[in-house]
C-alpha positions in Angstrom: 18.1 -9.3 19.3 19.1 -7.2 16.3 22.5 -5.6 16.3 22.5 -1.9 15.5 25.7 -1.1 13.6 26.3 1.8 11.2 27.6 0.7 7.8 27.1 4.2 6.3 24.3 2.9 4.1 21.4 4.8 5.9 18.8 6.0 3.4 18.8 9.5 5.0 22.4 10.2 6.0 24.5 7.3 4.6 27.2 8.5 2.1 27.4 4.9 0.6 23.7 4.7 -0.2 23.4 5.3 -4.0 19.8 6.3 -3.8 19.8 7.9 -0.4 19.4 11.6 0.6 22.9 12.0 2.0 21.8 14.7 4.5 24.4 16.4 6.6 23.5 17.5 10.1 24.9 20.4 12.2 24.6 20.8 16.0 24.0 24.4 17.0 25.2 24.3 20.6 23.9 27.8 21.8 20.3 26.9 20.7 20.6 23.2 21.4 19.3 22.4 17.9 20.3 20.0 15.2 19.8 21.4 11.7 19.9 20.2 8.2 18.8 21.4 4.7 17.1 19.4 2.0 15.7 19.8 -1.5 13.4 17.0 -2.5 13.8 15.8 -6.1 10.8 14.7 -8.2 11.2 11.0 -7.5 10.2 11.7 -3.9 6.7 13.0 -4.9 3.3 11.6 -4.2 1.1 14.0 -6.1 2.6 16.0 -8.9 5.3 18.3 -7.5 4.3 17.5 -3.9 6.6 15.5 -1.6 5.3 12.2 -0.4 4.3 12.4 3.3 6.3 9.3 4.1 9.5 11.0 3.0 8.7 14.0 5.2 8.1 11.6 8.1 11.4 9.9 7.4 13.6 13.0 7.5 11.8 14.3 10.6 12.5 10.9 12.3 16.1 11.0 11.3 16.8 14.5 12.6 15.3 13.5 16.0 17.6 10.4 16.1 20.5 12.8 15.3 19.7 15.0 18.3 20.6 12.0 20.5 23.5 10.7 18.3 25.3 14.0 18.5 25.3 13.6 22.3 26.8 10.1 21.9 23.5 8.2 22.5 22.5 5.4 20.1 18.7 5.2 19.8 15.8 3.7 17.9 12.4 5.3 17.5 9.9 3.9 19.9 7.0 6.2 19.0 6.6 9.1 16.5 3.8 11.6 15.8 3.7 13.7 12.7 1.5 16.8 12.1 1.3 17.9 8.5 0.6 21.6 8.2 1.2 22.4 4.5 2.4 20.4 1.4 6.1 20.4 0.7 7.0 21.0 -2.9 9.7 19.2 -4.9 12.7 21.3 -6.0 12.3 23.6 -3.1 14.8 24.1 -0.2 13.6 23.2 3.3 15.2 23.5 6.7 15.0 20.7 9.3 15.3 21.4 13.0 15.4 18.9 15.9 15.9 19.1 19.6 15.8 17.0 22.8 13.1 18.1 25.3 13.8 15.6 28.0 15.7 12.5 28.9 14.1 10.0 31.3 16.2 6.9 32.0 16.2 5.0 28.6 13.7 7.3 26.9 14.5 10.6 25.1 11.6 12.9 24.2 12.3 14.9 21.0 10.7 17.3 18.6 11.4 18.4 15.1 10.1 20.6 12.3 10.5 21.2 8.6 10.1 24.8 7.3 10.5 26.6 4.1 12.9 29.6 3.7 10.1 32.0 4.7 9.9 30.1 8.1 6.5 28.6 7.2 6.1 25.3 9.0 5.4 22.3 6.7 5.3 19.7 9.4 6.1 19.1 13.0 6.9 15.9 14.9 7.6 14.6 18.3 9.0 11.2 19.2 10.1 9.0 22.0 13.5 7.4 21.3 14.7 4.3 23.1 18.4 4.4 24.1 20.1 1.2 23.1 23.7 1.9 24.3 
């Protein structure tokens, strides 16, 4: 069985990862949301000036993991579904939102979204996270 230890080298949030995104996450208690902001640089594009869908999926996955982590739960993603609504553009600021919908024994049901500053949804996601602690 793999051990899951944080060495601060995560591609999305690790401060030691030289090529990582280094996202910071904030828990908004009154709305029960986890939030983050991101501007994707050109090296994250697929088509010219359009962010690669795999990178969008990665940040949505991470914010859903953070919804559990902020509550002291260590998880891995068991299942994830992404719905792309509109292309994300490089060099544009986006807001990530994540929340827990339900916890059943060792499974956490979460959802997330990425939106532009006009509140236009770029993509949504939902996931089942497996609690490992």
